[in-house]
C-alpha positions in Angstrom: 16.4 -62.3 -10.7 13.1 -61.1 -9.5 13.9 -62.0 -5.9 17.2 -60.2 -6.2 15.4 -57.1 -7.4 12.9 -57.3 -4.6 15.8 -57.4 -2.1 17.5 -54.5 -3.8 14.2 -52.4 -3.5 13.9 -53.3 0.1 17.5 -52.2 0.9 17.1 -49.1 -1.2 13.9 -48.1 0.7 15.7 -48.7 4.0 18.8 -46.6 3.0 16.6 -43.8 1.6 14.7 -43.7 4.8 17.8 -42.9 6.8 19.4 -40.5 4.2 17.2 -37.7 5.7 19.1 -38.3 9.1 22.4 -37.2 7.5 21.0 -34.5 5.2 23.0 -31.2 5.1 20.1 -29.3 6.7 20.4 -31.5 9.9 24.0 -30.6 10.2 23.3 -26.9 9.8 24.5 -24.9 12.9 21.6 -23.5 14.8 22.6 -19.8 14.5 22.8 -20.2 10.8 19.4 -22.0 10.6 18.0 -19.2 12.7 19.0 -16.7 10.1 17.5 -18.8 7.4 14.2 -18.9 9.3 14.3 -15.1 9.8 15.0 -14.7 6.1 11.6 -16.6 5.4 9.6 -13.9 7.1 7.4 -11.6 5.0 9.2 -8.2 4.4 6.3 -6.2 3.0 4.0 -6.6 6.0 3.9 -8.0 9.4 3.5 -11.8 10.2 0.0 -13.2 10.7 -1.4 -15.7 13.2 -1.6 -18.4 10.7 -0.1 -22.0 10.4 0.3 -21.6 6.7 3.2 -19.3 6.8 6.3 -18.5 9.0 7.0 -18.4 11.7 4.3 -20.8 12.8 4.8 -22.9 9.7 8.4 -23.5 10.6 7.6 -25.1 13.9 5.4 -27.7 12.2 8.2 -29.3 10.2 9.8 -31.3 13.0 10.4 -31.0 16.7 14.0 -29.7 16.4 12.7 -26.8 14.0 10.0 -26.2 16.5 12.4 -25.8 19.4 14.7 -23.7 17.5 11.8 -21.4 16.3 10.7 -21.0 19.9 14.2 -19.9 20.9 14.6 -17.4 18.1 13.0 -14.1 19.5 13.4 -12.2 16.1 10.9 -14.6 14.5 8.1 -13.3 16.9 8.9 -9.6 16.7 6.5 -8.9 13.9 2.7 -9.4 14.2 -0.6 -8.4 12.6 -3.6 -8.7 14.7 -7.3 -8.7 13.7 -10.0 -7.9 16.1 -12.8 -10.5 16.4 -15.8 -9.3 14.4 -18.8 -8.4 16.6 -21.1 -8.2 13.6 -21.7 -12.0 13.8 -22.3 -12.1 17.6 -25.9 -13.4 16.9 -24.4 -16.6 15.4 -22.8 -17.6 18.7 -20.7 -16.5 21.7 -17.6 -14.9 20.6 -16.1 -14.5 24.0 -14.1 -17.8 23.7 -12.7 -16.8 20.4 -11.9 -13.4 21.6 -10.1 -14.7 24.6 -8.2 -17.3 22.5 -7.0 -14.5 20.1 -5.9 -12.2 22.9 -4.0 -15.0 24.6 -2.3 -16.1 21.4 -1.1 -12.5 20.7 0.2 -12.2 24.4 2.1 -15.7 23.8 3.4 -14.6 20.4 4.8 -11.3 21.8 6.3 -13.1 24.8 8.3 -15.2 22.6 9.9 -12.1 21.1 12.2 -11.5 24.1 13.5 -8.0 24.2 13.4 -7.4 20.4 11.9 -4.2 19.0 8.4 -4.9 17.8 6.6 -4.2 14.6 2.7 -4.5 15.2 -0.3 -3.7 13.2 -3.8 -3.9 14.8 -6.8 -4.1 12.4 -10.0 -3.0 14.2 -13.4 -3.8 12.8 -15.5 -0.9 11.2 -18.5 -2.3 13.1 -19.2 -1.1 16.6 -21.6 -2.7 19.1 -24.9 -0.7 19.4 -24.7 -1.4 23.1 -21.3 0.3 23.4 -21.2 3.8 24.7 -17.9 5.8 25.0 -16.6 6.8 28.4 -18.5 9.8 30.0 -15.3 11.6 31.0 -12.7 12.8 28.5 -9.8 12.4 31.0 -7.3 9.8 30.1 -7.0 7.2 33.0 -3.5 6.2 34.2 -4.4 2.7 33.0 -6.0 1.5 29.7 -9.7 0.8 30.1 -10.8 -2.8 29.6 -14.3 -2.9 28.0 -16.0 -6.2 27.0 -18.4 -4.2 24.8 -15.5 -2.9 22.7 -13.1 -5.8 22.3 -10.5 -3.7 20.6 -9.6 -2.2 24.0 -8.8 -5.8 25.2 -6.2 -5.9 22.4 -4.9 -2.4 23.1 -4.6 -3.1 26.9 -2.3 -6.1 26.2 -0.3 -4.4 23.4 0.3 -1.3 25.6 2.2 -3.6 28.1 4.8 -3.9 25.2 4.9 -0.3 24.4 8.6 0.1 25.5 9.7 -2.0 22.6 7.3 -0.6 19.9 9.3 0.3 16.8 6.7 0.3 14.1 3.0 0.3 15.0 0.0 0.8 13.0 -3.8 1.0 14.3 -7.1 0.9 12.5 -9.5 2.0 15.2 -12.6 3.9 16.2 -12.0 7.3 17.7 -13.2 5.9 21.1 -10.5 3.3 21.2 -7.8 5.8 20.6 -8.3 7.0 24.2 -6.5 4.0 25.4 -3.3 5.5 23.8 -3.7 8.8 25.3 -1.9 7.9 28.7 1.3 6.9 26.9 4.1 9.4 27.2 7.4 9.9 25.4 9.2 7.9 28.0 6.8 4.9 27.4 7.7 4.6 23.8 11.6 5.1 23.6 12.0 3.1 20.5 9.0 4.3 18.4 10.1 5.1 14.9 7.0 4.6 12.7 3.3 5.3 13.9 0.3 4.8 11.7 -3.3 5.4 12.7 -6.6 5.3 10.7 -9.7 6.5 12.6 -12.5 4.6 10.9 -15.5 6.6 12.4 -14.0 9.9 11.1 -14.0 9.2 7.4 -17.8 8.3 6.8 -17.2 4.6 7.1 -19.3 4.1 10.3 -21.9 6.6 11.6 -21.1 7.9 15.1 -23.6 8.6 17.8 -22.2 12.0 18.3 -19.1 14.2 18.0 -16.0 12.5 19.2 -13.9 14.0 22.0 -10.7 12.5 20.6 -8.0 15.1 20.2 -4.6 14.7 18.5 -3.1 16.8 21.2 -3.9 13.8 23.6 -1.3 11.5 21.8 2.0 12.6 23.6 3.6 9.5 22.1 3.8 11.5 18.9 6.6 13.5 20.5 8.8 10.6 20.5 12.4 11.6 19.4 13.0 8.7 17.1 9.6 9.1 15.2 10.4 9.8 11.6 7.5 8.1 9.8 3.8 9.0 10.4 0.6 8.0 8.5 -2.9 9.4 9.5 -6.2 10.5 8.0 -6.7 13.6 6.0 -9.9 14.5 7.8 -7.9 15.1 11.1 -5.6 17.5 9.4 -7.8 20.7 9.1 -5.8 22.1 11.8 -2.1 21.2 11.8 -0.7 23.1 14.7 -2.2 21.0 17.6 -0.7 17.7 16.3 2.2 17.1 18.6 4.5 15.7 15.9 8.1 16.8 15.5 7.5 17.8 11.9 11.0 18.8 11.2 12.6 15.4 11.7 9.9 13.5 9.7 11.2 11.5 6.8 8.1 9.7 5.6 4.6 11.2 5.8 1.4 9.7 4.6 -2.1 11.4 4.7 -4.7 9.1 3.5 -8.5 8.7 3.2 -10.9 10.2 0.4 -9.8 13.4 -1.1 -13.3 15.0 -0.5 -13.0 14.3 3.2 -9.5 15.7 3.5 -8.8 18.7 5.8 -5.8 19.4 3.6 -6.5 22.0 1.0 -3.8 23.4 -1.2 -2.8 26.1 1.4 -2.6 23.8 4.3 -0.7 21.3 2.1 1.9 23.8 1.4 2.1 24.8 5.0 2.5 21.1 6.0 5.3 20.5 3.5 7.0 23.6 4.7 7.2 22.2 8.1 8.9 19.0 7.0 12.2 19.8 5.3 13.6 16.4 5.9 10.9 14.5 4.1 12.1 11.6 1.7 8.6 10.1 0.9 5.2 11.8 1.1 1.7 10.7 0.2 -1.1 13.3 0.3 -4.8 13.5 -0.2 -5.7 17.3 -1.0 -9.2 18.8 -1.2 -10.4 21.7 -3.3 -8.9 25.1 -2.5 -11.1 28.0 -3.8 -8.7 30.8 -2.9 -5.7 31.9 -4.9 -2.4 30.8 -3.4 0.2 33.4 -2.0 2.3 30.9 -0.2 6.1 31.2 -1.0 7.9 28.4 -2.8 8.3 25.1 -0.9 11.5 23.3 -1.5 12.2 19.9 -0.3 15.8 19.0 -1.2 15.6 15.3 -0.1 12.2 14.2 -1.3 12.3 11.3 -3.7 8.8 10.0 -3.7 5.5 11.8 -4.0 2.0 10.6 -4.2 -0.7 13.3 -4.5 -4.4 12.5 -4.7 -6.6 15.5 -5.4 -10.1 16.4 -6.6 -8.7 19.5 -8.2 -5.6 21.4 -7.2 -5.7 25.1 -7.8 -3.9 26.4 -10.9 -0.7 27.6 -9.0 -0.1 25.0 -6.3 2.3 22.9 -8.4 4.2 26.1 -9.3 4.9 26.5 -5.4 6.7 23.2 -5.1 10.4 22.5 -5.8 11.6 18.8 -5.4 15.1 18.7 -7.2 15.7 15.0 -6.2 12.1 13.8 -7.0 12.5 10.2 -8.4 8.8 8.8 -8.3 5.6 10.8 -8.9 2.2 9.3 -8.6 -0.5 12.0 -9.3 -4.3 11.7 -9.2 -6.5 14.5 -10.2 -6.7 17.6 -12.4 -3.5 17.4 -14.5 -3.5 20.7 -16.5 -0.6 22.1 -14.5 1.3 18.9 -14.6 3.6 19.6 -17.7 5.5 22.5 -16.1 6.0 20.6 -12.8 7.3 17.5 -14.6 9.8 19.5 -16.6 11.2 20.9 -13.2 11.9 17.4 -12.0 15.1 16.6 -13.8 15.8 13.2 -12.0 12.4 11.8 -12.4 12.4 8.1 -13.1 8.8 6.9 -12.7 5.6 8.8 -13.5 2.1 7.7 -12.7 -0.9 9.8 -13.7 -4.6 8.7 -13.0 -7.7 10.9 -13.7 -11.3 10.7 -14.2 -10.6 12.7 -17.3 -7.4 13.7 -19.0 -6.8 17.0 -20.7 -5.5 16.1 -24.0 -3.0 18.7 -24.6 -1.7 18.4 -20.9 -1.1 14.6 -21.5 0.9 15.3 -24.6 2.8 18.3 -23.1 3.6 16.2 -20.0 5.0 13.3 -22.0 7.2 15.7 -24.0 8.3 17.2 -20.8 9.6 14.0 -19.4 13.4 14.0 -18.6 15.8 11.6 -20.1 16.0 9.9 -16.7 12.3 8.4 -17.0 12.1 4.7 -17.1 8.6 4.0 -16.2 5.2 5.7 -17.4 1.8 4.7 -16.3 -1.4 6.5 -17.5 -5.0 5.6 -16.5 -8.1 7.4 -17.4 -11.3 6.4 -15.7 -13.7 8.4 -17.8 -16.4 6.3 -19.5 -17.4 9.0 -21.9 -16.8 7.3 -25.2 -16.8 10.7 -27.0 -13.7 12.0 -25.1 -10.5 10.0 -24.7 -7.2 11.4 -24.4 -5.3 8.2 -24.3 -5.3 7.5 -28.1 -2.6 6.9 -30.8 -0.9 10.2 -30.3 0.2 9.2 -26.9 2.1 6.1 -28.4 3.5 8.3 -31.1 5.1 10.7 -28.6 6.3 7.9 -26.3 7.8 6.1 -29.3 10.5 8.8 -29.3 10.8 10.1 -25.8 12.0 9.4 -23.0 14.9 7.6 -24.6 15.4 4.9 -22.0 11.9 3.9 -21.4 11.6 0.4 -19.9 8.0 0.0 -18.9 4.6 1.5 -20.2 1.3 0.9 -18.7 -1.9 2.4 -20.3 -5.5 2.0 -19.4 -8.3 1.6 -18.5 -10.3 3.3 -21.3 -7.5 3.8 -23.8 -8.5 3.8 -27.3 -5.2 3.3 -29.0 -5.4 1.2 -32.2 -3.7 -2.1 -32.5 -1.7 -0.8 -35.4 -0.4 2.1 -33.2 0.7 -0.5 -30.6 2.5 -2.5 -33.1 4.2 0.5 -34.5 5.2 1.7 -31.0 6.9 -1.7 -30.1 8.7 -1.9 -33.6 10.1 1.7 -33.1 11.1 1.2 -29.5 12.7 -2.3 -30.1 14.7 -0.7 -33.0 16.3 1.9 -30.8 19.9 0.9 -30.3 21.6 -2.6 -30.1 20.0 -3.2 -26.7 16.4 -1.8 -26.6 15.3 -0.4 -23.3 11.6 -1.3 -23.4 11.0 -4.5 -21.2 7.3 -4.2 -20.4 4.2 -3.0 -22.2 0.7 -3.3 -20.8 -2.3 -1.7 -22.4 -6.0 -2.1 -21.2 -8.3 -1.3 -24.1 -11.8 -0.1 -23.8 -12.8 -2.0 -27.0 -12.7 -5.5 -28.6 -9.7 -6.6 -30.6 -9.8 -5.5 -34.2 -6.3 -6.7 -35.3 -4.2 -9.5 -34.0 -0.7 -8.1 -33.7 0.8 -10.7 -31.2 2.0 -12.7 -34.2 3.8 -9.8 -35.7 5.4 -8.9 -32.3 6.4 -12.6 -31.4 10.0 -11.9 -32.3 10.2 -9.2 -29.6 8.5 -11.2 -26.8 11.0 -14.1 -27.5 13.7 -11.5 -27.0 12.3 -10.9 -23.5 9.6 -8.0 -24.0 6.6 -8.7 -21.7 3.5 -7.7 -23.6 0.2 -7.7 -22.0 -2.9 -6.5 -24.2 -6.4 -6.8 -22.5 -9.4 -6.1 -24.6 -13.0 -5.3 -23.5 -15.2 -8.1 -24.5 -18.5 -7.5 -26.2 -21.2 -6.8 -23.6 -24.2 -9.0 -23.6 -27.4 -7.0 -24.5 -31.0 -7.6 -23.6 -31.2 -9.6 -26.7 -28.0 -11.7 -26.3 -28.4 -15.5 -25.9 -26.2 -15.2 -22.8 -28.2 -12.4 -21.2 -28.9 -13.3 -17.5 -26.2 -15.9 -17.2 -23.3 -15.6 -14.8 -20.8 -16.2 -17.6 -22.5 -13.7 -20.1 -19.8 -11.7 -22.0 -18.8 -8.8 -19.9 -17.2 -5.5 -20.8 -14.7 -6.0 -17.9 -12.4 -8.9 -18.2 -10.4 -10.4 -15.4 -7.5 -8.0 -16.0 -9.7 -5.0 -15.4 -10.2 -3.2 -12.3 -11.6 -0.1 -10.9 -9.7 2.7 -9.1 -9.9 3.2 -5.3 -10.1 6.8 -4.5 
């Protein structure tokens, strides 16, 4: 019997080894398999030069998959490129690594055939101390190749594919942007999305002198298909010279620190009035000391607004009308927020973040939420223990309105009590036969005082996602853990700090 079992195992091993040859995936038509490959690509960003994810990973499975991936141009039409960091030049010659990365980038894009391209280039914040910008401000007919500024090597090659650019994003120094200045509208006929972040214009890198870069030099911004643009707030102190076709923009993002932004309230209103077709808008707004006399700005198509401001003037929100606004993310002074929220009859998601909340403004804002609101997120980053607006009263209001609330996120320094959280969940889960609440996350600026998870277990078993994060007791100078890496810390792993 043992001999028969051994023979059976040998035959079974032999058969199993050949089953792979007749597996369904091997009989898949190449065109369908190519579509499956394309569906494996990341959708929230461009592909990276890594063997750990598609498309490179797909070519490492077997020779037939490798051949098919090489013959599928759409797999190679998306790419994220990172400049070789010169900061570590002293640890060895980076020229070989630089050459290899540039050649790999060229090979990658050559495989894309004639497909429209989505490209992002991440330049380094570091700039070689030996590098000096060109002496002339004139834009050459051809891009400059400069060994001391490796980013120009990448740009020079990428520009060869400019006729197929559809979505491009650059993080560069202002010197490197000169390489884009010679491109005309005819050179970028497919360009729909252009993003640029000038690193040495937002205080990240000290410059040797004033830059001669001008937005007016970028004629490619006049591309007739360009409907999405992202730039730095500091460059928008004067809007008129920027050669964008503002009237056709559908998505606009002006980033960077609010205190560096050239957009004050008046310029923001001017900017929005020039973009009547906007669907999505992200803005950083600086302080405006002067009273506003700008007429009402109405954007009938806007559905998403992110506004980051140190302090908007008392009347700027009263100058805005967005009847189809669906998502609002607001950072800054929130005293004028209630009236604005009450005018947004279709608002579905509200996120408010501030260093300090005005208690009455918070409560009025929550009461003003329309019945369409499904998601609410409130975060206060004021570490003053004597003033906390996110307390039990917030949960008492949200336990009743809006009626179809699905998700609530409160933190970082909220001081709501455990009992208030429990009562909020009980009231919400008792609203109708099918309660709308699906997610509750509270980051508390204190240790746990009452364990309520046991009492709420019946609701979590019914599908409620409940996340409660408490601040641990901080080790004092007399703590037996003081000085150790794993000493109790106020900030647990679920905590984080805002990025302004």
